[in-house]
N, C-alpha and C positions, 0 to 999 in steps of 0.2 A: 692165180697170181699173185705173190708170199703180202703181207703187207709191206717188208721190208723193198722186194723188190719196186713197187708203182710209190714209195713214196721217197725209195731214195734216187728213180729216173724223174721224179717231179725235182726236187733237187738240182738235180743235172741239169735238167730241161735252165734253171734259172742264172744258173752257173757260169762264167764268161766260153768262152769261145777255146774246143785244146786241153778244154779239162775233163780227167778221165779218173770212173769211177774206181778204186783199187790200188794197184799197183801200176805201175810205167809199165812198160814195156825197156827194155834194154835198145832198144833204136827208135826208142824217141827223139829227134832234136830239140834241146833249150828253148826257150821255157819249159817247164815240168810243171801240171798243174793236178796234183794226187786230192782227188774225198772221199773220205770214209764217211758212212751212215749207217750210224748207230740206230735201234731198233731193239728197245729193254724186251728180254722173255720174260717168259710164265711166269718165272723163281722172281723177276726182278718189279713185275705189275702191284699194284698193289691188293690188296681184298674186296679193297671198299668203292674201285673201279670198273667201269664195266672191261671187258677182258681182250678190247681193243679202242681206249683211249690211254695215250703215253706222253708223252718226252720222248725227243729226237734231237739224237745230238747227232752232229754235222762237223765233221774236223776233213779240211784242205793244206795240205801244204804245199806250197810256192817257193819254187828253186828256179832258181837263175845262177847265171853267171857272176855278179856283181850284188851290190850292196841296193847301192840303185836301183838294178833291175829287177829283185826279189820286191823292193817297198815299191814302186810301181806297182808292180802287178798283182801285190796283194791288196792296195787301196783302187786298182778295179774288181777284185775280186769282191770285196768289203760295198763298197759304190752299187754292185747288180745281186747279192742278194743281200744284207743288212734291211730290214724291212716291208721283204715281199715275201709271199702263198703260194708255195706249194700249190698248186690246183690238180688235185686228184678226184673223177669221182667216185660218187660214196665214199667220201673223205670230207671231213670241214679242220683244214687246216691252218694255223696262228701264223702271225710273220714269223720269218725268222730275227733272232734275238744275236745281237753282237755275243759272246762270254767270252771276249780277249782273245791278244795274239803277244808271242814275245818280238822282243827285237830279234834282227835277221844275225842267223847265227850260220858260220860257217861249219861246212861238214866233211867226214872222210872222204866222202869224194872226191875226184877228182877231175877236171872239167879237158881233158885231153883237147883239145881243141883251141882253148887256152891258157891253158899248162897252169891254173889255178883251181882251189876246189871251191866245192856249191858251194853255195850262199842259199839257204832259204828260212824262207817266215811260214810258223804259225799259222791259221786264222781256225776260230773256234769258236760253231755258232748251235742254235737250239732252235726248237719253235715244238709248239701241243699239236697235237692228232690226235681224232677221235673217228670211226668210223661211225657213219648215219646207219638208223637203223634201215632196213628195208621196207618196207611199204609195200 
């Protein structure tokens, strides 16, 4: 399994229930919790660091029918992730650190059941990860 696969699954395991990795399928009911995990490619890694030690960036987009709902879910996600360490056999992971969010914003997507625009809140986290040497 690739570094991306194991690290993304470990972070997803810490996230609130209903969080999906990547795109949200069209038939998924609200609220939506879409997570993306970014592991640097070879060209982005420092030449001085071991080949499997880097900062992993996590983006989470919370979407709901109202500002209040989106903010509540964003708070739940922050509580679930901030300060937690992903656990991956063969890896040493630092704690997830919040790197900010923005105020809720109204998207161009309409929630048909409520006949109103979808409200989203983006959240950002990062953590250090290093593959342990095999013995």
